matplotlib code that plots the C-alpha trace (Angstrom):
import matplotlib.pyplot as plt

x = [16.5, 17.0, 14.4, 15.6, 13.8, 14.2, 12.8, 11.7, 11.5, 9.1, 9.2, 6.5, 7.8, 6.2, 4.9, 3.1, 5.4, 7.5, 11.0, 12.0, 15.0, 16.7, 18.6, 20.4, 21.8, 23.4, 22.5, 19.6, 17.1, 14.2, 11.0, 7.2, 4.4, 2.4, 3.1, 2.3, 4.7, 7.3, 7.1, 7.2, 10.3, 12.1, 11.5, 13.2, 15.9, 16.6, 16.7, 19.3, 21.4, 21.5, 22.5, 25.3, 26.6, 26.4, 28.4, 31.0, 31.1, 30.0, 27.9, 24.2, 22.8, 19.2, 17.3, 16.1, 17.8, 16.9, 14.2, 12.2, 10.6, 9.2, 9.2, 6.8, 7.7, 5.7, 7.7, 6.4, 6.8, 9.1]
y = [-31.5, -35.1, -37.7, -41.0, -44.2, -47.3, -50.8, -52.2, -55.9, -56.9, -60.4, -61.4, -63.1, -66.0, -63.8, -61.6, -58.6, -57.4, -57.2, -54.5, -54.5, -52.1, -53.8, -50.8, -49.7, -52.7, -53.5, -51.2, -53.3, -52.5, -54.1, -53.0, -54.6, -54.5, -53.3, -49.7, -49.5, -51.4, -48.9, -46.0, -47.5, -48.3, -44.7, -43.4, -46.0, -44.9, -41.2, -42.0, -44.2, -41.4, -38.8, -41.1, -41.5, -37.7, -37.0, -39.4, -37.8, -41.0, -41.4, -42.0, -44.9, -45.6, -48.0, -45.8, -47.9, -51.4, -53.4, -55.8, -59.1, -62.0, -65.4, -68.0, -71.6, -74.7, -77.6, -81.0, -83.2, -86.2]
z = [41.8, 40.7, 40.7, 41.9, 41.4, 43.4, 43.3, 46.9, 47.4, 50.1, 51.6, 53.7, 57.0, 58.9, 61.7, 59.0, 59.1, 55.9, 55.2, 52.5, 50.7, 48.1, 45.7, 44.2, 47.7, 49.3, 52.8, 52.7, 54.6, 57.0, 58.4, 58.6, 60.2, 56.9, 53.3, 54.1, 57.1, 55.1, 52.4, 54.7, 56.4, 53.2, 51.9, 55.3, 55.0, 51.3, 52.5, 55.3, 53.1, 50.4, 53.1, 54.2, 50.6, 50.2, 53.4, 52.0, 48.6, 46.8, 43.9, 44.3, 42.4, 41.4, 39.4, 36.7, 34.1, 35.6, 34.0, 36.1, 35.1, 37.0, 35.7, 36.7, 36.8, 37.2, 38.6, 38.6, 41.8, 41.6]

ax = plt.figure().add_subplot(projection="3d")
ax.plot(x, y, z, "-o")
ax.set_aspect("equal")
plt.show()
């Protein structure tokens, strides 16, 4: 069995819910009422996505070789 690693990006929406997207799996996007729910929904979406790739005989990408950094910029107002 192969362990797969995926980065999940969470974006807080205006109404307070979260959008979860998986960059390694184009179009793999879901939603949750809070962070825990969004992550649970992302896990389910990833599993369904992978099953679809397997059924089509396509390769299964993951983020195991992806490095992630955040850059914080301070912009002055004009």
